[in-house]
Each structure stands twice: as C-alpha cells, then as structure tokens.
N, C-alpha and C positions, 0 to 999 in steps of 0.2 A: 305422364310426362309433364313437366312444368315449363311455363314460359317466363322468362325473366327479361327485364328491361334495364339497360345500362345507359347512363350519360356517356355519349360518344367520346367527349374530350376527355373525361375521367378515365375511361377504358383505354384509350390510345395512349394516355399518360403513364398508366400502369404497365402497358404493353412495351412502352419505350419506342414506339414507332407509329407514324401516321399512315393509316391504311386508306386505299382507294376504295370506291364502292365495289369494284370488281373483287377485291379481296374478301369483302363480306359475303358476297353472293357465289363465289367460286371457291376460294382457298378454305375459308372457315368451315363449310359444311364437310369438308374431307376429314375433319377430326372427330365427326360423329355427332354433329348438332345440325339443327335447321335454322337458318336465318328466317325469321318471321316477318320483320318489318325493318326499314332502314330510313333514316332521315338525317339532315344535317346535324341535329342535336341528340339524337337518341337511337339505340339499335336494340331489337328484341331477338331472343333465341329461344328455341324450344330445346330443352336439354333432356337427354334420355336418363332414366332411373339409374343406371350404372355409374354415372358420374356426378354424384351430389356435390363434389368439390367445385364443379363448375357453375353452380347456382349462385355463387358469389362473383362480382366482377373481378375480384383480385384473384380467385381460383381459375376463372375463365382466361384472364390475361396470362396468368402463370403457365397454363397448359398450352395456350396459343403461342407464346413466346418461344417455348421449347419446340413446338412443332415446326415454327418457321426458322429454327436454326439459331436462337438467341436465348438459351434457357437461363433463368434466374439463378445466381449463385448464392442463394441464401441457404445457411445451415440452420435448420429449425430444430430448436430445443428450448428448454426452460432452465433458467438459472435462479439460484437462490431459492430457498423455501421460505415463503412469506408467512405461512400460519398453518393452522390445524383445523380440520372439521371432523367431529366425531360422529359416527353413524350408530344410532341407538338400533337395538334388535326389533323395537316396536315398528320399524318400517319394512320388515322382511316380508310381510304378507300384503303390503300394498304397493310400494314402490322401492325396492331394496337397495338400488345403486345410485351413487352420485360421483361424479368427478368434477374438479374445479380448477381454475386458473386465475392468476392476477396479470392484469395487462397494464404496462406502464408506458407513459409518454405517447399516448395515442391523440392525435389531433382530430377532434371530432367536428369537422366542417360538415357542410349540407350533403356532399357527395358521400362521405364516409357513414354518416347517420342513416342515409337512404339505403346504402348498400348493406349495413348491418341489419336494418329492419326487414328488407326484402329477403336476405338470406336466411334470417331466423324464421320468417313466415313460410318460405318455400321448403326448408328442411323440415319444419313441423308438419306441413301438409304431406310430403312425400316420404322422405327417408325416415321421418319420425312417426308415420302412420297416425296423423292427426293428434300428435302429442302423446299417443298412448305408448309408443315405443321410445320416443326421445322428446324431452321438453327443455327448453333453453331458458336460463334467466340471466340478465345482464344487469349490473348494478354499479352505481357510483361507490367506489371503495372508500372515498373519504367519509362516508357515513357508516362505515362497517367497522366493528371492533372484534378482532379475533381473541380466543378460539370461537369457531362455530359449532353448531349443533344441529344434527339432522334427525328428526324423531317424529312419530306419529302421535296425535292428540285427539282427544274427544272433540267432535266438531263444534260443540257448544261451549267449550272451556277456554278457547283462545281467540283473541281478536286482534285486529290491526286495521290500518287504513289502506285498502288495496288501491293499486294503480288507478288513476282517473276518478277517484272517489275523494270525498272530504271528510266522511265520517267513518268511525271504526265499525267493523262488521266481524261477526264470528265466522268460521269456516262454512257452517250450514247456510248462513245467511248469504255468503258469497256465491254459493251454488245456486241459490234461488233467485238472487237479485242482480249480480253482476253480469254483464254481457258475456264475458269470458267463462264464468261459472255455468251459464245456460248452455254455452257451446261445448265445453269440454268436462263438464261434471260427471258425465256418464262413465268416465274412465275409472273414477274412484268412488262412485256412488254407493256401491254395494259393500264397501269397507266400513268397518266399525269405527276405524281412527284414520285421520288424514295426515299426510306428510307436510312437514313445515321445516324450514331452515331458519334458525334464530342466531343471533350473535351474542357476544359476552354480556351485553346489556339486557339481553332478553327481547330485543326488538326482532320482529319478524321481517326478514329479507324477502322470503319467497314461500309461496304455497304451491309447490308443483303438483301436477302440470297446468294449474289454473292461472295464477297471476302473481306478479311481484308486489311488494309493498311500495307505496307512495314515497316512503322515506328515502329510498335509494334510486330514485328515478334518474336516469341519465339525460343529460342535457348537453348542448354544445359547449358548455363551461367545464364539463367532465374531462379530466385528464387521464386518471387512472381507473381501471374498471375491475370488478370482480365478477367472474362468470361461473355459473353452475350449471350442470347438465344432469338431469336424473332420468331414470328409466328402469326397465325390467331386464335389461341385457347390458352387462358391462362392456362388451364388444361395441355395440353400436353407440353407446354414449361416449365412449373413449374415442371412436372415430370421429364423432361430431365435434368434440372438443378440439381434436387435432385440426380439423378443417377451420374452425374459427380462429384458433391461434395461428395458423399458418397465414390466413387472410389478413389478420391484423399485423403480423410480422411483415408482411409485404408492404403495409402502410408505414413501417419504420417503428412499430411498437417492440417493447422488450417483454418477453414472457417469464413470469415467475411461477414456481410450483406451489401446490398446496398438498399438505400431507393429509391423506384421508385414512381415518382409523376405524377399522371394524373389529371391536373388541380387542384381542391381543395382536390383530394383523394390521400392519401399516403399509401404505403404498403411496407413492408420489404421483400426482397428476399435474399437468399432462405427461404422457409417456410418448415422445415424439421420435422415437427410434425408428430407423428404416426396417422394413421386413425383408428378410432373406429368403429367396426361392431359388432352388436348384432348377437349371434350364439345360437341357440336352439340345445341342444344335441339330443333331439328327432327327430329333423328335420335331423340331420347328420346320426343318427343311421337308421332312416326310408329309407333314400336314399341308403345308403351303406350296409343295411341289417346286421348291426353290433349291438354290445350291449356295446358301449363305455361309461366309466364314465368320469366325467369332468377332473379328474386328468390324465386320459388316453389320453383325446383330448389334454390336455396341452403338455404332452410329445410328442405327434405326431406333434403338430403344431410348437413346438420349432424347430424340424427338418426342417421345412420350413421357419424358420425365424421369425415366428409370435408368439407373447405372447398371452396367454389365461388365464383370470381370471374371475370367477364368470359370465360366460356367455357373456364375452366381448372379442372379438379377437382385438389385437392391432397390426396393420399392418405397417411395416416400410415404411418410406417416398419414397424409391426407387422402391417399387413394383408398377407397373402400371396396372396389371391384376386383382387386388381384388376390386371388386365393390359391391359385395352382399355376402350373407352368402353361396350361391351356390358355389362361388369361394373358400371359406374356406372348403367346402365339398370336392372339388377336391384336394386341398392341403392335406387334411386328407387321401384321397385315395392314393395319390402319397407317403406319408409318411409310410403308411402301406405296400404299394408295391402291384401294380396291379397283379403281378404274385401270390400273396398270396390269392386272391379272388377265391373261388370255385364256378363253376357254379352249380345252383340248379334248379330243376324242380319247375316251378311256383305253388304255393299252389292252385290256382284256375285253373282247366282244361280248356283249350281253344282249338278251332279249327282255326289254322292259315290260312290265305289267304292274298294275296297282295291287298293292298288299291286301290280301283278303280281310285281315282285321280292320284296316283303315276303310275298306269298302263298307263294312258292317257300321262303322263309326259315322261315315257320311250318312248312311241311310238313318241312323238313329237321330243324328242332328237335324235332319230335314224334318222328320216326324215331330220331334219335341218342340222346334221352333214353331212348327205348324199348330202345336197345341198351346201357344203363347208363353212357352217357357224361355228363359234366357240362359245362354251358354255361359259357364265360368270355366276358367283354366287356372288351377292351383298348383302349387309345388308338390312334387313326389316327396320331397324331404319334409320331415316334420319332427316331432319329439314325443316322447312317451306321455307327457302330461296332456297334450292336445289329442293324441290318438286314443288314449286309454282313461287316463285319470278323470279328465273333465267330461268324459262320456260315461262315467260311472261303471266302466268295464275293466275286468281285470287285465293286468299287463300279459301280452303274448310275445313269444320268441319273434324277433322281427330282424330284418337286415340293418344293422347299426354301423355308424361312421366311426372308424377307428380313432381318428384325431379331429373331432368336430371343431371348427372355427367359431361356432356361436352356440349358445344353449337353445336357440330356436329351431336348429336344424341338426339334429343327432341320429336320426334313423329314417328308414324308408316306410311310407305308409303301407298298411295292409288293407285298409278300407277307405272308401270315398265318402261315406257319410259324415265323418268328422270334418272333411275338408269343406262340404256343403254348409254344415253348421257354422263353421268358422267364418265363411263368407256372409252368412246371415247375421251373424254377431257383428261383423264389421260394417254392416249396412242397416242396423236397426233403426237408425234415424232417417232413412229414407222411406218413401210412400210404400204402403201395403195395398194389396197383396203382393208378395214376393214369390216368384216361382222361377226356380233355377234347376239347371241339370249340368252334369260333367261326364265326359267319357275320358277316362284317364288311366295311366298305368298305375298298378300297385305292385309291391314287390313281395313274393313269397320265398321262404327259404327252400332250398333244394339240394339234392345230392350231386348236382352236376359240377362241372369244373370250377365255376364261379361262386357256387354255394347259394346262389339265388336265381330266380327267374321272374321275368315281368308277367304280370297278369292284368289284361285290359278289362276294366270294369266300367259300368254305366249306373249312375245314380241320379235320382230327382228328388227335390224337396219343395214343398209349398209351405208358406208361413203367412198367416193372417188371423184375425180373431176367431174365425170358424174353421180353420184347417183341422182335418181329422182323417182317420184312416180310410173312411168311405170314400173321401174326395181323391186321396192318392191311389186308392184301389180302382177308381174309375179311370184315372190317368194310365196306370198300368194296363188295364183291360183295353182301352183304346190303343195304346202303344202296341200291345201283342197282337192286336188284330191287324194294324197297319203294317207291322214288322213281319207278320207271318209266322208267329209261333203260338204254340198252345201251352198254357201253364196251369198249375194247379196250386192252391194254397193250403197249408196245414198250419193250425194253431200251435204256436210255441212261445217260449219266453226269450227275452233279449235284455241284457242288463241296461241298456240305453233307452228302452222303450216301455211304455205303460203295459203292465200285465193285462192280458185279455184283449189288447188292441195291437197285437203284433202277430206275424206269422213268418213261416219260411216259403219260399217261392220254388217250386219244382218245374223243371222243363224235361220232358222225355224221361220222367222218373227220377232224375237227379236234382239233388238241392243245388240251386244256382244263385240265391240271394235271399234278402229279408225285406220285410215291409211292415210299417208300424207308425205309431206316433211316439215322438221323443218324450220322455218322462219329465215331469216338472223339476225334479233334481237336477237333470242335465240342462234344462233351460236355464235354470238359476245359475249353474257354474258358468254359462256363457253370457249371462246378462240378458237373456232374451225374455220378452214379456208376452209375446204371442205364441200360440201352439205351432208346432212344427211337425208335419207328416212327411215321411221319406220311404223310398224304396231303393235298393241296390241290388245289382245282379252282374253276373260275369257276362261280358260280351261274347 
C-alpha cells in the first residue's frame, strides 16, 4: 500500500467542495482508503493497491466527488493523431510494448508538477512493480520531432545526456554511474541490447525503464507534453497511460493520440473507451443479501464512477480493478456502506468447526516461523512462462483461463516452487540470507464437474551464498519431526534442479513432493545470483 500526500487547498479545488475535518476522518475512509494525517495545509492517505487511479490528487478527487454525489462530467478521450512511433523487433526480448500520448495546454504550476512527480513515483513503486512492469517518461514536446523510433541498442554504441547530468554517457555507463541506473539497472542488465526512444533528429528522449534525456526536461514553462509508457504487458501500460491522461484532463488539458506501429500492425494510444461488463441484478442481490432494483443499482454505481443501464456496467478507462461482475458487486457494497450491513443468523443452521486442511496449515506456519522462515502469499494465477519455461520444465496440462485479461495471468499454478522463486527474484536486492515458505492452493485437472480440483501444497526455499540441498534437507527433517510425519527420500532427476542434488519425498510409501537445489540455468532465467534450495510437498 502507498501513502500519498496532497495539498489540501489544491485537493478541495479539484473536488469542487470545501471539506470539514470530519469529512476526512469519517466520510473519506468509507470509499476504501485510510486518512493518515491531516493539517490545515496538507492531507495524507493510504491507498489500497486495487485503486492506483487514486494515487494522483486528480484521481482521488474524481473518485470522492462521485462518491459524495457530485460526479465530474468529463468525457475522456483523445482527439487528433499527433504523430507516429515505430516499434522495432529488437525490443521484443527486453521491453516489447510502448504506448504514448500528447498533452496540450497543461498549466504546470507548483501543485500540478508536484502531483505529477508523486503520481509517477507511486505508480512506479506499486502498480509498476518498481518499474519492471511499468515505466513512465514525461517530456517537453517542444524539443521532440516526430516520427519517433523505439528500438534496442548495444549498450556501448549510443550516448546522450541523461536527466540531472551535464555530460553524455552511453547506456552501459548510465547503469554503472547514474543513481537511477544503479537503482533500476537490474531490470534490463541481463539483456544484450537496451531499449531507447529516439526522435526524427536521432536525439534520445528516453532510456526506459531507467532515465529520460536532459534535452526534454519538463519545467514550469512547459505547456505541451509527450508521455511514453513502456513495459512487458500491454494491458498494464495502457491502463497507466489512461490514468495519467485522465488526471491531466481533469486539469483542463487536451489529449492527442499517437500512432504506435508494430511492423504491419498499427494502433492508436491512448484507448480511453469505457469497458462494458454484464451485471445480473440477481447475482448482486444474492451475494449482498439485498433487494436492489436496476434503478437503485444505477444510483449506487454512479457513486463509484460507473454507469449502469439495462444490465450493462460501463466502467471508466482509468479503473484497473474491475474485471468481472464480482468487482461491480464490491463497488455496490462500498456505495451502500459496509457499516450499514447488519449481521444475520444464517437461514440454515450449521455446526461450525475448523477445516482440517487449514488446521494443518496453521501447524505448518507455526513450525516454519519458529525455524526463522518468513511466510509469503502469492497468486494462484500465473502463466506458462513463469510456471514452466523459466523453470526449464516441459509444459504440463493445467487449468487455463478462457479469456485472460492480461498476459501475466493465463493459467492456474500446479506447483509452488515457481512462486517462491519469483518472490526471491523480486527481492534479490534485499539482504541475505532469505528464507521463505508458502502454504497455498495449486490446481490440478480432474474428471469432476468443474474439470479441476484444488490441491493445498507447502513449499520452502532458502537463498544465500551457501544455500544447498543439505541445508534444506535439515529444514525438512526438523519440520517432519515437529509436524509428526515420517518421510523417506529417493534420488531422482528434476528439470529445474541440479542433477545429483535432488530427490523425491515419500510419506507412507507415496510420493508427496520434491527437494533439491535449483539449477544455474533456472537461476539465470530469474536473474538470481545466489544458490536456491527448495522443497515442496502436498499438505
């Protein structure tokens, strides 16, 4: 979660209403945020990860205005095609996607500049996963000549003056010497070529996800802007661009489109069309135990910035958290107010008892925390690349999503070890040793009515300079003793592990898991420099 701080006067000006202190402490938290601090000049909020659009003062004011019954009536969209950016195939293996927009007539006073900088930083650190998933570049367009080109270059063959520097540096030098290169170079350091955006004069505008060029620095004198957003997922960068454009449109700016060309394929960005989702009133009422009519649903959803007509919810372009009608149900609940729901005794009497699987998980957690391991919780949804390709493992049949909304989540995981390795990869710049575990659901194909069944598994990993199979075996042995199970190990081979340093785990004569050291090839795929030893077993 991120904490954002807004100038109170600017915030209330965008909201179109002067607020009392009680509004900040009592009303605003009902929309799903926490008021962290409040003074006459500023206010700070903790914003939950599902609403990155509220990380900007404009987006926060927009959401609150609707919630308080005074929604902004701005139709978001881009007019005119300002220019073209050509995407070369050379970026496919490093940072393949880019979306762009041109912003006209923005008044960059102190409040607007501070808001843009804070929003960019918060998006990078949260929604953008420390720039790995999303990186934003903002430029003074008066220094830019179209058409633009997005391509990957040899790190030693192209130079420019990066932001906050006075001398030219090549891409390799920027990673070594520039503060931003040191902070974010890990994202691309294993690539043979680095991505760069250049203009028709050959000037470097941006070296994503690291730094912009000094040439296009934005100042209070800038009136028109060029924005680029790059990343590995078109979905996330498109949503990010929409959030930025909507925020600047709230300040009175005009949005112009840019044509992005991938070979023979062309597309205009930003795409600020509203998303349509079918919503069944009976589905909403059944989950919330309400009796809402369609007109009442419409009134409630308008409070959340969502239009609703004849069973169709129209979701604004800047909302990233609405993917299913279940998300619409959550919006309805927030609009009603969670505090207004009264607890009721279930209509069917039951005898409550704790689930046996969860009892086992509680016991596992207590033991592993006692062994100085930290618990992780990761998504059941993943993709073939993370689950198999990056683990040097052949693809397996698994439960897949019929119409995935993003390339990051296309299937349900079958194994926990890739999830733990992914966590280690995301934390490779933190202190070592790193010792983590997870008890979580995996999904196996089945002949039952749903075609799949959940399998609760338990996995542990240790990562540091001396991590090996002997260390993780001692962890397994201690765990088994405290947990009260007897196991045996049998040498085996595993595509993700070093031959001769892995084996199968048997409990009561049945194979229940694997143990071993992750192979150097897999470590390289994930950008890990320290050895990793793991085991995984069925709960």
